[in-house]
C-alpha positions as CSV (number, residue, x, y, z in Angstrom):
1,M,18.4,-8.6,2.7
2,R,17.5,-6.2,5.9
3,L,17.2,-2.8,5.0
4,A,19.5,-2.4,8.2
5,D,22.0,-4.4,6.1
6,K,21.6,-2.3,3.2
7,I,22.3,1.1,5.2
8,D,25.3,-0.4,6.7
9,S,26.3,-1.6,3.3
10,V,25.8,1.8,1.9
11,I,27.9,3.5,4.8
12,A,30.5,1.0,4.0
13,V,30.9,1.9,0.5
14,G,30.6,5.6,1.2
15,K,33.5,5.4,3.7
16,A,35.6,3.3,1.3
17,I,35.2,6.1,-1.6
18,A,35.7,8.9,1.2
19,V,39.1,7.2,1.9
20,G,39.9,6.3,-1.8
21,K,39.5,10.2,-2.5
22,A,36.1,10.0,-4.4
23,N,37.0,10.3,-8.2
24,G,33.7,11.8,-8.7
25,K,31.5,9.9,-6.8
26,I,29.6,11.2,-3.6
27,M,31.3,11.1,-0.3
28,L,29.7,10.7,3.1
29,D,30.0,13.7,5.7
30,G,29.4,13.3,9.2
31,Y,25.9,14.4,8.7
32,T,24.8,12.2,5.7
33,C,26.4,9.3,8.3
34,A,24.2,10.3,11.2
35,V,21.2,10.3,8.9
36,L,21.7,7.1,7.7
37,L,22.5,6.0,11.4
38,D,19.2,7.2,12.2
39,C,17.3,5.3,9.5
40,K,19.4,2.1,10.6
41,A,17.6,2.5,13.9
42,S,14.0,3.3,12.4
43,A,14.2,0.4,10.0
44,D,15.4,-2.2,13.2
45,V,12.5,-0.6,14.7
46,V,10.1,-1.4,12.0
47,E,11.4,-4.8,11.7
48,A,10.7,-5.5,15.2
49,I,7.0,-4.2,15.1
50,H,6.8,-6.5,11.6
51,I,7.8,-9.6,13.4
52,A,5.9,-8.8,16.6
53,L,2.9,-8.3,14.2
54,K,3.6,-11.5,12.5
55,M,3.9,-13.7,15.8
56,G,0.4,-12.5,16.6
57,C,1.1,-9.5,19.2
58,S,-1.7,-7.0,18.6
59,G,-0.7,-3.2,18.4
60,N,-1.9,-2.7,22.3
61,E,0.6,-5.6,23.4
62,I,3.5,-4.1,21.6
63,L,3.0,-0.5,23.2
64,E,2.2,-1.9,26.4
65,K,4.6,-0.2,29.0
66,D,6.7,-3.5,30.3
67,S,6.1,-5.6,26.9
68,A,9.4,-7.2,25.7
69,I,8.7,-5.6,22.2
70,R,8.7,-2.1,23.6
71,L,11.4,-2.3,25.8
72,A,13.4,-4.0,23.0
73,I,12.1,-0.6,20.5
74,E,13.5,1.9,23.4
75,A,16.8,-0.1,23.8
76,I,17.2,0.1,19.5
77,M,16.0,4.1,19.5
78,E,18.6,4.5,22.8
79,Q,21.2,2.9,21.1
80,S,21.1,5.1,18.2
81,K,21.6,8.4,20.3
């Protein structure tokens, strides 16, 4: 399971607990959800870099101004705002 999927699962469980009035369990507030969503975006970026490296791309290729991987990373970060 991808880290981003695990974070989604934590958010879903936290929201379900919040709806069910917690009963002594930790509820997710808006700030906690925002932090988790930032972590999810970071996890997606790390996974994109990891896959690119496994495919044989160098760090320079990943960071090249118009490379597909860099554009994908920028899109992930923009989407998380």
